[in-house]
C-alpha positions in Angstrom: 62.3 33.8 16.6 65.0 31.5 18.0 66.3 31.3 21.5 66.1 34.2 24.0 69.3 36.3 23.9 70.7 38.8 26.5 73.5 41.2 26.8 75.4 40.3 30.0 78.2 42.9 29.9 79.5 45.9 28.0 83.0 47.6 27.9 83.8 50.9 26.5 87.0 52.9 26.1 87.2 56.6 26.9 86.4 58.1 23.5 88.2 61.1 22.0 91.5 61.9 20.4 93.4 58.8 21.6 96.9 59.3 20.4 98.1 57.7 23.7 97.5 54.2 22.3 97.8 52.3 19.1 94.8 51.0 17.3 95.0 47.4 18.7 95.7 48.8 22.2 92.5 50.9 21.9 90.5 47.8 21.1 92.2 45.9 23.9 90.9 48.4 26.4 87.3 47.6 25.6 87.7 43.9 25.3 89.6 43.7 28.6 86.9 45.8 30.3 84.0 43.5 29.3 85.9 40.4 30.4 86.7 42.1 33.7 83.2 43.3 34.3 81.6 39.9 33.5 84.2 37.6 35.0 84.0 35.4 31.9 87.2 33.6 30.8 88.0 34.5 27.1 88.3 30.8 26.5 84.6 30.3 27.1 83.7 32.6 24.2 82.3 30.6 21.2 82.9 33.2 18.5 83.7 36.8 17.8 82.0 39.5 15.7 84.1 42.4 14.7 83.8 45.5 12.5 84.8 49.0 11.7 83.7 51.6 9.1 85.1 50.3 5.8 88.8 49.8 6.3 89.9 52.7 4.3 88.9 55.0 7.1 92.2 54.4 9.0 94.0 52.8 6.1 94.2 49.4 7.7 92.7 46.5 5.8 91.4 43.2 7.3 91.2 44.7 10.8 89.7 41.4 12.2 93.1 39.8 11.6 95.0 42.9 12.8 93.1 42.7 16.1 93.0 38.9 16.4 95.2 38.7 19.5 93.4 41.5 21.4 90.0 40.2 20.3 91.0 36.8 21.9 89.8 35.3 18.6 92.8 33.1 17.7 91.4 29.6 17.0 87.8 30.8 17.2 85.2 31.5 14.5 85.2 35.2 13.6 82.7 37.2 11.5 83.4 40.7 10.1 80.5 43.0 9.6 80.7 46.5 8.0 77.8 48.7 7.0 79.3 52.2 7.4 77.5 54.3 10.0 75.2 51.4 11.1 78.2 49.0 11.6 77.7 48.9 15.3 74.1 47.9 15.2 74.9 45.4 12.4 77.5 43.9 14.7 75.0 43.6 17.5 72.4 42.0 15.2 75.0 39.5 13.9 75.9 38.5 17.4 72.2 38.3 18.4 71.4 35.9 15.5 74.5 33.8 16.2 73.2 33.1 19.7 69.5 33.0 18.8 70.1 30.4 16.2 71.7 28.0 18.7 75.1 28.1 17.0 76.8 29.7 20.0 76.1 30.4 23.6 78.5 33.2 24.3 79.6 35.7 21.6 81.9 38.6 21.9 80.9 41.6 19.7 83.4 44.4 19.2 83.2 47.7 17.2 86.0 50.2 16.9 87.4 53.2 15.0 90.5 55.4 15.2 89.2 58.3 13.1 91.9 60.8 14.0 94.5 58.7 12.3 92.8 59.0 8.9 90.7 61.5 6.9 87.1 60.6 7.5 85.6 63.3 5.2 87.8 62.2 2.3 86.8 58.6 2.9 83.1 59.3 3.0 83.3 61.4 -0.1 85.4 59.1 -2.3 83.7 55.9 -1.2 80.7 57.0 -3.2 79.9 56.1 -6.8 82.4 58.2 -8.8 80.5 59.7 -11.7 77.5 61.3 -10.0 77.1 60.9 -6.2 80.7 61.6 -5.3 80.5 65.1 -6.8 76.9 65.8 -5.9 76.7 64.6 -2.3 80.2 65.7 -0.9 80.2 63.3 2.0 77.9 63.0 5.1 77.3 66.7 5.7 76.0 67.1 2.1 73.6 64.2 2.5 72.2 65.4 5.7 71.9 69.0 4.6 69.7 67.9 1.7 67.7 65.6 3.9 67.0 68.3 6.5 65.9 70.8 3.9 63.6 68.4 2.2 62.0 67.6 5.6 61.4 71.3 6.4 59.8 72.0 3.1 57.7 68.8 3.1 56.0 69.7 6.3 56.2 73.5 6.1 58.2 73.9 9.3 59.5 77.4 9.8 63.3 77.7 9.6 63.3 79.5 12.9 61.5 76.7 14.7 63.8 74.1 13.3 66.8 76.1 14.4 65.4 76.5 17.9 64.8 72.8 18.3 68.2 71.8 16.9 69.8 74.3 19.2 68.0 72.9 22.2 69.1 69.4 21.3 72.8 70.2 21.0 72.8 72.2 24.2 71.1 69.4 26.1 73.2 66.6 24.7 76.5 68.3 25.2 75.5 69.1 28.8 74.3 65.5 29.4 77.7 64.2 28.1 79.3 65.6 31.3 77.6 62.7 33.2 79.0 60.1 30.8 82.5 59.1 31.7 83.2 57.8 28.2 81.9 60.7 26.1 84.2 62.7 23.8 82.8 66.2 23.6 81.5 67.8 26.9 80.7 71.5 26.7 78.4 74.0 28.2 77.0 75.8 25.1 74.9 78.9 24.8 72.2 79.6 22.2 74.4 82.4 20.7 77.3 80.0 20.3 75.2 77.4 18.6 73.2 79.8 16.4 76.2 81.8 15.3 78.6 78.9 14.7 80.1 78.6 11.3 78.0 76.9 8.6 79.2 73.5 7.5 76.6 72.8 4.8 73.5 75.0 5.0 71.5 74.8 7.3 73.9 72.6 9.3 76.2 74.6 11.7 79.3 73.4 13.6 77.5 72.3 16.8 74.9 70.4 14.8 77.6 67.9 13.8 79.2 64.9 15.6 82.9 64.8 16.2 85.7 62.5 14.8 86.3 60.2 17.7 88.7 57.3 18.5 87.1 54.6 20.6 86.0 51.0 20.9 83.1 49.1 22.5 82.8 45.4 23.4 79.6 43.5 24.3 79.0 39.9 25.3 75.8 38.2 24.1 74.6 35.1 25.9 71.9 32.4 25.6 69.3 32.1 28.2 71.0 29.0 29.7 74.2 30.9 30.1 72.5 33.8 31.7 70.8 31.6 34.2 74.3 30.2 35.2 75.7 33.7 36.0 75.1 36.2 38.7 74.6 39.1 36.4 71.6 41.2 35.6 70.9 40.8 31.9 69.5 43.1 29.2 67.2 41.0 27.1 66.9 41.6 23.4 63.2 42.0 23.0 63.0 43.1 19.4 65.2 43.5 16.3 64.5 45.3 13.1 66.7 46.1 10.1 65.9 47.6 6.7 67.6 49.1 3.7 66.8 51.0 0.6 68.3 51.9 -2.8 71.9 52.8 -3.1 71.2 56.0 -5.1 70.4 58.8 -2.6 67.6 60.4 -4.7 65.7 57.1 -5.3 64.0 56.9 -2.0 62.0 59.2 0.3 64.4 60.4 3.0 61.7 62.3 5.0 59.0 59.7 5.4 61.9 57.4 5.6 60.7 53.9 4.9 63.9 52.0 6.0 63.7 53.8 9.4 60.0 53.3 9.7 60.2 49.6 8.7 63.1 48.8 11.0 61.3 50.3 14.0 58.0 48.6 13.2 59.8 45.2 12.9 61.4 45.7 16.3 58.2 47.0 17.9 56.2 44.0 16.6 58.7 41.5 18.0 58.8 43.3 21.3 55.1 43.8 21.6 55.3 47.6 21.4 52.2 49.3 20.1 52.7 52.9 21.5 56.4 53.7 21.7 56.1 57.1 23.4 54.2 55.5 26.2 55.9 52.2 26.5 59.6 53.1 26.0 61.5 54.6 28.9 64.7 55.7 27.1 65.9 55.8 23.5 69.5 56.0 22.2 68.8 57.5 18.8 71.7 57.6 16.3 72.1 61.4 16.0 75.2 62.4 14.1 73.3 65.6 13.1 70.7 67.4 15.1 68.3 67.8 12.2 68.4 64.0 11.5 67.6 63.3 15.2 64.4 65.3 14.8 63.4 63.4 11.7 64.0 60.1 13.5 61.6 61.0 16.3 58.8 61.1 13.7 59.8 58.0 11.8 59.9 56.0 15.0 56.4 57.1 16.0 57.5 59.2 19.0 55.3 62.0 17.5 53.4 62.8 14.4 55.2 63.8 11.2 56.1 67.5 11.2 55.7 67.8 15.0 59.2 66.8 16.3 60.3 70.4 16.7 57.2 71.3 18.8 57.7 68.3 21.0 61.4 68.9 21.4 60.8 72.5 22.4 58.3 71.3 25.0 60.9 69.1 26.5 59.3 65.8 25.6 62.6 64.1 24.6 64.8 65.8 27.2 66.5 63.7 29.9 63.7 64.5 32.3 61.0 64.4 29.7 58.4 61.8 28.8 60.9 59.8 26.7 64.5 60.5 27.5 66.5 60.5 24.2 70.2 60.1 24.2 70.9 60.8 27.9 74.5 59.7 27.2 75.0 62.6 24.9 74.6 60.3 21.9 76.5 60.3 18.6 76.4 64.1 18.6 79.0 64.0 21.4 80.9 60.7 20.6 81.4 59.1 17.2 84.0 56.4 16.6 81.9 55.3 13.6 82.5 51.5 13.7 81.6 51.4 17.4 78.9 54.2 17.5 75.9 52.0 16.8 77.2 49.4 19.3 77.6 52.1 21.9 73.9 52.9 21.4 73.1 49.3 22.2 75.4 49.3 25.1 73.9 52.4 26.6 70.4 51.0 26.2 71.6 47.8 28.0 73.2 49.9 30.8 69.9 51.8 31.2 67.6 48.8 31.6 70.0 47.1 34.0 70.3 50.2 36.1 74.0 50.5 35.5 74.2 53.8 33.6 75.6 55.7 36.5 75.1 59.5 36.6 73.1 59.5 33.4 70.7 56.7 34.5 67.0 57.3 33.8 65.2 56.3 37.0 63.2 53.1 36.6 64.1 52.5 33.0 62.9 49.0 31.9 62.5 49.2 28.2 64.9 51.0 25.8 65.4 51.6 22.1 68.8 51.5 20.4 69.2 52.7 16.8 71.9 53.2 14.1 71.8 54.5 10.6 74.3 53.8 7.8 75.2 52.9 4.3 74.8 55.8 1.9 72.0 57.1 4.1 70.0 53.9 3.4 70.3 51.4 6.2 68.4 51.7 9.6 68.6 49.2 12.5 66.6 49.3 15.7 66.9 47.0 18.7 64.6 47.0 21.8 66.2 45.9 25.1 64.3 45.1 28.3 65.1 44.4 31.9 62.8 41.3 31.8 62.5 38.3 29.5 
């Protein structure tokens, strides 16, 4: 298992359409914030982990070199990690293992994206294998549309019930985002607005979809010895799980989704969790689409398969429910892809250290952070706790 590792500080930019800054300036905001919050001198950092969605997203290659000055990485070891949507969680896990292995005591981990300077849909469509998947899947909405329909048919869930649960999720999350100072989309929505919004790819409607966001997130991972030397409340990494599947979308079960199930089970085992709905206080579930969030509730053992809609409509996963899911508004409200998974980890860390501000879940001590990526094939889960 290696050495104990904790997060001792997080820094986020305000996310949205950030045409007021250049890409390096955006990254600098997050990096400067985490150093200011922790009081750590950049010279004390042993190494840097950096990543974005594959570089074609903004048309800038080798971003870890482009950002070298603002990352304070000149003269230091740097690792670049990119796994599409799950990049942020992959960055966190890379930083975790660097410290857990004993190779470093303080590691800066930074994820970023400036999506509004590129064409994300074109990128996510053309990045696919060109002879079959590129034409058949048509980017992220196409993938998640097929996945949601397969889920509804598999468990015989009425379309009206799924629509009602998805609508509740998007109304709740966009309302919760008002209490998150960094969130991109904050909006009071009505059922009519959500239910009658234009269809993106059936059954996905406009308010079921995450936005294109510009933003960055920076996190400092520390060894136990370093934590003990600092006057900061740490968020301990209690469990880590990562799993992937076949590249071809149709070659794995995306409903009883084995990579999501396996990643959560690995993290639960490491953290000593046997009943997640009872033991977890908050979960930052990667939810770029409402339908996928419902499916994740089932894969992570928050409820039985086919029951996520029922539990959602009962309020089980609301901010004041039994297990608060995405009290920050989640990916549905803020999505700078290279940073998004790291934001989930950061939000979980803020929750268990009591620093989440207006969207703090009272008494939160154990949190789940999750990200999904690749061509809908990677899943990563981290468990963070207030105590070692």
